[in-house]
Residue frames as a rotation matrix with the C-alpha (Angstrom) as fourth column:
UNK 1
0.590 0.807 0.000 0.00
0.807 -0.590 0.000 0.00
0.000 0.000 -1.000 0.00
UNK 2
-0.064 -0.595 0.801 1.33
0.533 -0.699 -0.476 3.46
0.844 0.397 0.362 -0.92
UNK 3
-0.823 -0.334 -0.459 2.24
0.565 -0.404 -0.719 5.99
0.054 -0.852 0.521 1.75
UNK 4
-0.802 0.574 0.165 -0.66
-0.527 -0.810 0.256 8.21
0.280 0.118 0.953 0.69
UNK 5
0.036 0.827 -0.561 -3.08
-0.204 0.556 0.806 5.31
0.978 0.086 0.188 1.06
UNK 6
-0.273 -0.215 -0.938 -1.68
0.793 0.501 -0.346 4.48
0.544 -0.838 0.033 4.50
UNK 7
-0.994 -0.076 -0.073 -2.13
0.102 -0.856 -0.507 8.10
-0.024 -0.512 0.859 5.57
UNK 8
-0.454 0.891 -0.020 -5.71
-0.625 -0.303 0.719 8.02
0.635 0.339 0.694 4.25
UNK 9
0.105 0.457 -0.883 -6.47
0.299 0.833 0.466 4.86
0.949 -0.313 -0.049 6.24
UNK 10
-0.616 -0.420 -0.667 -4.88
0.752 -0.061 -0.656 6.28
0.235 -0.906 0.353 9.40
UNK 11
-0.955 0.273 0.117 -6.84
-0.287 -0.949 -0.128 9.55
0.076 -0.156 0.985 9.12
UNK 12
-0.201 0.937 -0.284 -10.11
-0.484 0.158 0.861 7.74
0.852 0.310 0.422 8.40
UNK 13
-0.065 0.127 -0.990 -9.68
0.645 0.762 0.055 5.50
0.761 -0.635 -0.131 11.44
UNK 14
-0.878 -0.300 -0.374 -9.06
0.479 -0.568 -0.669 8.58
-0.012 -0.766 0.643 13.58
UNK 15
-0.727 0.678 0.102 -12.17
-0.600 -0.701 0.385 10.31
0.333 0.219 0.917 12.25
UNK 16
-0.019 0.727 -0.686 -14.19
-0.037 0.685 0.727 7.17
0.999 0.039 0.014 12.91
UNK 17
-0.421 -0.211 -0.882 -12.97
0.815 0.339 -0.470 7.02
0.398 -0.917 0.029 16.50
UNK 18
-0.995 0.049 -0.093 -13.88
-0.007 -0.915 -0.404 10.68
-0.104 -0.401 0.910 17.05
UNK 19
-0.468 0.875 -0.122 -17.32
-0.602 -0.215 0.769 10.22
0.647 0.433 0.628 15.48
UNK 20
0.040 0.508 -0.860 -18.12
0.254 0.827 0.501 7.14
0.966 -0.238 -0.095 17.56
UNK 21
-0.317 -0.281 -0.906 -16.75
0.900 0.213 -0.381 8.33
0.300 -0.936 0.185 20.91
UNK 22
-0.880 -0.088 -0.468 -17.51
0.291 -0.877 -0.383 12.04
-0.376 -0.473 0.797 20.93
UNK 23
-0.709 0.631 -0.313 -20.39
-0.702 -0.593 0.394 12.50
0.063 0.499 0.864 18.49
UNK 24
-0.457 0.496 0.738 -22.03
-0.196 0.753 -0.628 9.12
-0.868 -0.431 -0.247 19.21
UNK 25
0.318 0.475 -0.821 -22.47
-0.906 -0.102 -0.410 8.62
-0.279 0.874 0.398 15.47
UNK 26
0.827 0.087 0.556 -22.24
-0.013 0.991 -0.136 5.34
-0.562 0.105 0.820 13.55
UNK 27
-0.019 -0.900 -0.435 -19.36
-0.623 -0.330 0.710 6.57
-0.782 0.285 -0.554 11.36
UNK 28
0.297 0.214 0.931 -20.56
0.421 0.845 -0.329 4.81
-0.857 0.490 0.161 8.22
UNK 29
0.773 0.095 0.628 -19.64
0.631 -0.228 -0.742 7.43
0.073 0.969 -0.236 5.63
UNK 30
0.935 -0.354 0.006 -17.39
-0.353 -0.929 0.113 10.23
-0.034 -0.108 -0.994 6.91
UNK 31
0.255 -0.906 0.339 -14.26
-0.176 0.301 0.937 8.06
-0.951 -0.299 -0.083 7.38
UNK 32
0.122 -0.147 0.982 -14.53
0.848 0.529 -0.026 7.00
-0.516 0.836 0.189 3.74
UNK 33
0.905 0.234 0.355 -14.98
0.387 -0.799 -0.460 10.61
0.176 0.554 -0.814 2.62
UNK 34
0.712 -0.701 -0.046 -11.83
-0.511 -0.562 0.650 11.61
-0.481 -0.439 -0.759 4.49
UNK 35
0.038 -0.711 0.703 -9.86
0.217 0.692 0.688 8.67
-0.975 0.126 0.180 3.07
UNK 36
0.345 0.169 0.923 -11.00
0.919 0.137 -0.369 9.49
-0.189 0.976 -0.108 -0.48
UNK 37
1.000 -0.017 0.013 -10.13
-0.015 -0.990 -0.138 13.17
0.016 0.138 -0.990 -0.02
UNK 38
0.382 -0.920 0.092 -6.57
-0.527 -0.135 0.839 12.25
-0.759 -0.369 -0.536 1.01
UNK 39
-0.789 -0.609 0.083 -6.17
-0.306 0.506 0.807 9.48
-0.533 0.611 -0.585 -1.58
UNK 40
0.035 0.875 -0.483 -8.78
-0.939 -0.137 -0.315 9.28
-0.342 0.465 0.817 -4.36
UNK 41
0.059 -0.096 -0.994 -7.39
-0.680 0.725 -0.110 5.84
0.731 0.683 -0.023 -5.31
UNK 42
-0.586 -0.336 0.737 -7.59
-0.806 0.332 -0.490 4.25
-0.080 -0.881 -0.466 -1.84
UNK 43
0.455 0.861 0.228 -10.47
-0.809 0.507 -0.296 1.96
-0.371 -0.050 0.927 -2.87
UNK 44
0.504 -0.305 -0.808 -8.16
-0.562 0.595 -0.575 -0.22
0.656 0.744 0.128 -5.00
UNK 45
-0.587 -0.802 -0.106 -5.74
-0.420 0.414 -0.808 -1.27
0.692 -0.430 -0.580 -2.26
UNK 46
-0.512 0.465 0.723 -8.59
-0.775 0.113 -0.621 -1.76
-0.370 -0.878 0.303 0.21
UNK 47
0.558 0.769 -0.313 -10.48
-0.826 0.478 -0.298 -3.97
-0.080 0.425 0.902 -2.25
UNK 48
-0.178 -0.731 -0.658 -7.43
-0.635 0.597 -0.491 -6.26
0.752 0.330 -0.570 -2.23
UNK 49
-0.634 0.032 0.773 -8.85
-0.714 0.361 -0.600 -7.66
-0.298 -0.932 -0.206 1.03
UNK 50
0.418 0.902 0.109 -11.51
-0.734 0.406 -0.544 -9.45
-0.535 0.148 0.832 -1.01
UNK 51
-0.582 -0.798 0.155 -9.64
-0.603 0.552 0.577 -12.65
-0.546 0.242 -0.802 -1.78
UNK 52
-0.654 0.380 0.654 -12.67
0.446 0.892 -0.072 -14.67
-0.611 0.245 -0.753 -2.90
UNK 53
-0.679 0.396 0.618 -14.39
0.537 -0.306 0.786 -12.00
0.500 0.866 -0.004 -4.99
UNK 54
-0.891 0.405 -0.205 -17.42
-0.141 -0.676 -0.723 -9.85
-0.432 -0.615 0.660 -4.35
UNK 55
-0.348 0.877 0.332 -21.17
0.935 0.301 0.188 -9.68
0.065 0.376 -0.924 -4.82
UNK 56
-0.995 0.077 -0.066 -22.84
-0.076 -0.997 -0.029 -6.41
-0.068 -0.024 0.997 -5.80
UNK 57
-0.256 0.967 0.009 -26.50
0.916 0.245 -0.318 -5.71
-0.310 -0.073 -0.948 -5.13
UNK 58
-0.979 -0.046 -0.196 -28.10
-0.012 -0.958 0.288 -2.92
-0.201 0.284 0.937 -7.15
UNK 59
-0.349 0.916 0.199 -31.61
0.835 0.207 0.511 -1.64
0.426 0.344 -0.836 -7.72
UNK 60
-0.223 0.365 0.904 -34.05
-0.110 -0.931 0.349 1.01
0.969 -0.022 0.248 -6.60
UNK 61
0.316 0.438 0.841 -35.48
-0.893 -0.163 0.420 -0.46
0.321 -0.884 0.340 -3.40
UNK 62
0.955 0.248 0.164 -34.46
-0.297 0.839 0.456 -3.22
-0.025 -0.484 0.875 -0.99
UNK 63
0.382 -0.880 -0.283 -30.68
-0.275 0.185 -0.944 -3.19
0.883 0.438 -0.171 -1.49
UNK 64
-0.375 -0.564 0.735 -29.77
-0.854 -0.099 -0.511 -3.15
0.361 -0.820 -0.444 2.20
UNK 65
0.365 0.595 0.716 -32.26
-0.789 0.605 -0.101 -5.88
-0.494 -0.528 0.691 3.08
UNK 66
0.956 -0.031 -0.291 -31.10
-0.177 0.731 -0.659 -8.07
0.233 0.682 0.694 0.19
UNK 67
0.095 -0.993 0.066 -27.46
-0.495 -0.105 -0.863 -7.40
0.864 0.049 -0.501 1.08
UNK 68
-0.300 -0.198 0.933 -27.99
-0.954 0.078 -0.290 -8.40
-0.015 -0.977 -0.212 4.70
UNK 69
0.716 0.588 0.376 -29.89
-0.552 0.807 -0.210 -11.57
-0.427 -0.057 0.903 3.73
UNK 70
0.761 -0.511 -0.400 -27.08
-0.142 0.471 -0.871 -12.60
0.633 0.719 0.286 1.36
UNK 71
-0.185 -0.871 0.455 -24.46
-0.718 -0.196 -0.668 -11.89
0.671 -0.450 -0.589 4.06
UNK 72
0.032 0.281 0.959 -26.32
-0.924 0.374 -0.079 -13.98
-0.381 -0.884 0.271 6.62
UNK 73
0.937 0.349 -0.027 -26.74
-0.325 0.839 -0.438 -16.87
-0.130 0.419 0.899 4.16
UNK 74
0.439 -0.854 -0.280 -23.02
-0.212 0.204 -0.956 -16.86
0.873 0.478 -0.091 3.32
UNK 75
-0.327 -0.525 0.786 -22.07
-0.880 -0.135 -0.456 -16.67
0.345 -0.841 -0.418 7.02
UNK 76
0.383 0.579 0.720 -24.42
-0.791 0.609 -0.068 -19.56
-0.478 -0.543 0.691 7.81
UNK 77
0.943 -0.082 -0.322 -22.66
-0.153 0.753 -0.640 -21.65
0.296 0.652 0.698 5.16
UNK 78
0.722 -0.670 -0.172 -19.43
0.556 0.414 0.720 -21.29
-0.411 -0.616 0.672 7.14
UNK 79
0.073 -0.701 0.709 -17.68
0.879 -0.290 -0.378 -18.66
0.471 0.651 0.595 5.02
UNK 80
-0.345 -0.242 -0.907 -16.26
0.678 -0.732 -0.062 -15.33
-0.649 -0.637 0.416 6.14
UNK 81
0.291 0.571 0.768 -17.95
0.908 -0.417 -0.034 -12.19
0.301 0.707 -0.640 4.87
UNK 82
-0.817 -0.349 -0.458 -16.98
0.440 -0.892 -0.105 -8.54
-0.372 -0.287 0.883 4.64
UNK 83
-0.171 0.911 0.376 -20.38
0.937 0.032 0.347 -6.90
0.304 0.412 -0.859 4.54
UNK 84
-0.949 -0.029 0.314 -21.61
-0.017 -0.990 -0.142 -3.30
0.315 -0.140 0.939 4.47
UNK 85
-0.465 0.803 -0.373 -24.62
0.869 0.494 -0.021 -3.88
0.168 -0.334 -0.928 6.73
UNK 86
-0.520 0.229 -0.823 -25.18
0.377 -0.803 -0.461 -0.17
-0.766 -0.550 0.332 7.40
UNK 87
0.402 0.721 0.564 -26.46
0.828 -0.024 -0.560 0.43
-0.390 0.692 -0.607 3.88
UNK 88
0.413 -0.366 -0.834 -23.98
-0.300 -0.919 0.255 3.23
-0.860 0.144 -0.490 3.16
UNK 89
0.403 -0.131 0.906 -23.70
0.611 0.776 -0.160 2.19
-0.682 0.617 0.393 -0.47
UNK 90
0.971 -0.236 -0.040 -22.03
-0.196 -0.689 -0.698 5.22
0.137 0.685 -0.715 -2.04
UNK 91
0.393 -0.891 -0.227 -18.26
0.124 0.296 -0.947 5.16
0.911 0.344 0.226 -2.62
UNK 92
-0.285 -0.530 0.799 -17.44
-0.699 -0.455 -0.552 6.67
0.656 -0.716 -0.241 0.78
UNK 93
0.451 0.540 0.710 -19.59
-0.875 0.427 0.230 4.06
-0.179 -0.725 0.665 2.55
UNK 94
0.938 -0.172 -0.302 -17.93
0.029 0.905 -0.425 1.23
0.346 0.389 0.854 0.64
UNK 95
-0.002 -0.987 0.160 -14.48
-0.134 -0.158 -0.978 2.57
0.991 -0.024 -0.132 1.55
UNK 96
-0.112 0.022 0.994 -15.55
-0.964 -0.245 -0.103 2.79
0.241 -0.969 0.048 5.21
UNK 97
0.844 0.477 0.245 -16.80
-0.520 0.841 0.152 -0.82
-0.133 -0.256 0.957 5.14
UNK 98
0.697 -0.649 -0.304 -13.51
0.237 0.609 -0.757 -2.00
0.677 0.456 0.578 3.63
UNK 99
-0.079 -0.741 0.667 -11.52
-0.537 -0.532 -0.654 0.02
0.840 -0.410 -0.356 6.17
UNK 100
-0.255 0.057 0.965 -13.09
-0.965 0.040 -0.257 -1.73
-0.054 -0.998 0.044 9.13
UNK 101
0.825 0.557 -0.100 -13.88
-0.564 0.822 -0.078 -5.15
0.039 0.120 0.992 7.71
UNK 102
0.073 -0.776 0.626 -11.70
-0.407 0.550 0.729 -8.18
-0.910 -0.309 -0.276 8.19
UNK 103
-0.684 -0.384 -0.620 -10.26
-0.718 0.204 0.665 -10.04
-0.129 0.901 -0.415 5.22
UNK 104
0.211 0.818 0.534 -12.85
-0.447 0.567 -0.692 -12.19
-0.869 -0.093 0.486 3.51
């Protein structure tokens, strides 16, 4: 990971900590916005955590519900899942999910 990407990840984790501990917010989007502001290409290195591929859910309504059902089904089959359960499905939310998810 490039130095700029590492700085973006470090700053985003700090923002998340501040949001959760002082603002009592869920920190589902702002950390990703900060990371993308510092390094617009941070999504690539973070997506490298997805060793077994990914599943994208798109549509007008029901994305978060469908996403969470798919995640639960995969977890119940004994596999590990990196899942954006909060429903923050814009780029900043995806970056935030990848920042705090374990390798899957």
